[in-house]
N, C-alpha and C positions, 0 to 999 in steps of 0.2 A: 266101558258098561261105568262109568264113572262121568264118560258123555253124556250119560242120558240120566242118570238120575240126577245130572245136572239142573238139567234142560226139565225132569219130573220138575225138581225145586221151585225154578223161575214158572212153572205153572201154577204154582199154588199162590203165588206173589202178585199174581195176573187178576187182574179186572174186570168180573163175569167169564172168567173163566172154573168158577165153581159152583157150586150150591148144596145148598141142605136138605139132608134126607126129610125134607116139611114139603121143599120149594119141590123138590122128585116128585113127591106122591099130587101137588096140587101143578105142574108143569108137563109132567108124564107121565102120568097115570100110576106106574108104578104099586105094587106096594112093598110095607118094612120086609115082605118077605120074602119079595125081590129083589130088593136091594139085598138083605144080607144074603141070598142064595148066589147072587154073583159078585159078591166080597171075597166067600170061602169058595169058588169058583175061580175069582184073581180077574176077570173080567173089571173090576170095578178096583179102584182105587182109595185108599178112606178117610182120614185125619175126627180123631174125633175134639170135642169141643163142648163146653158149658159156660151157660149162659144163666148168672143167678136159679144155679142150685138144678138148670136143665139143660144136662145133657139133649148134641144132636150131632149126624156126622156128617163131616163135609169129603163130598165129592168130586172130583172134576168130573164139568158138563160135556165133554165133548164125549167121556170114557160112557155117558150117560143116554147121551145120546147114540151111539153106535149101537148101544144096545136096545135103546125103544126102538130104534132101523131092521138090526138083526131077534129081533123076537117078533115086530109086529106090522115092520117095510118100515121101504122111505116115504110112503104119501102120507100114512102113517104119520108121522113124523112130525113132513111137511105141511100138514091139517092141526096138532096140534099147535106150532110155532104160529101154522096164522088163528089159529082163536085165540091165541094166546097175544096179540099182540094187538086183536082185534078188543084185546080189553082194556087193554092199558091204552090202545087210543081215546077208546070210549068215554074207560075216564078223566082221562087231558079235556078231554073234551066237553066234557060234563064238570071238572070247575071251573075252566073257563068261563063257562058259560055262567055259573054264578057268578064268579069276579065282575064278568060283562056288567051284571046287572046290578050290585052292589055299588062300580064306579055309576053307572046312569041313574041308579039312586043319589045315589050322592051329587053327583052332576048336575039333574035336579032340583036339589036343595041348596046348591050353590046360587044355581041361578034365580030359582025363585025367592033366597031371603035377601038377595041385594039389587034386587029392583031389574035395571038395566045393565050389563055387563060394558066397559068401556070398548073398541074396538078393536084391539090383542089379542083381546080373550076370548070377546063372540065373535069370531069370523074367523073361516076355515084358512083366505085368504091373505090374512094376516103377516109380517114378517114376521121370523122366526129371531133369536133372541140375539145371535149370529150377526144374521145382518144388521139388524140396529146398530151393531156395536162395530161395524165394519162402514156402514152411511157414517153415523156419526167419527169415527178417525178422517176420514174422507171427507170430513166439515172442518174438520180443525186445519189452523193456517201452519203451516209446512215449516219447523227451526230454518233459519239462515245460515247456514253453513262457514266455516270461518271464510272471509278471503271475500263475501257478496256484498253489493252494500243492498 
């Protein structure tokens, strides 16, 4: 029995293994009543949390997924997970597009403000900083070792 409790305790600590009741509403479509009924039936373990005086429940993700699969079927869970992942991807793409637009605007201002940039800053075929350093090191005379003329 102690081994099972240790495994359960370590699961609470693992990143991504838990989620709040609010996240459960958003990601899995469970209502607060469904969560409370599952807790009372022993299907969900929980821990209470509070942030800035606002109480919330922390649940084990695998138990929530098992409950959703049992109540709605495996396809329902997979569809929800695909929609959630798609939403994350779309948010990330939007963030990256905005970041690219800001960088392009900054680049345009730098190019316009400085006139003609030197070749090393204006060309995609320019040597990298490391290549320039290596070439400079190769052009230096080698120190003579003791015993050499």
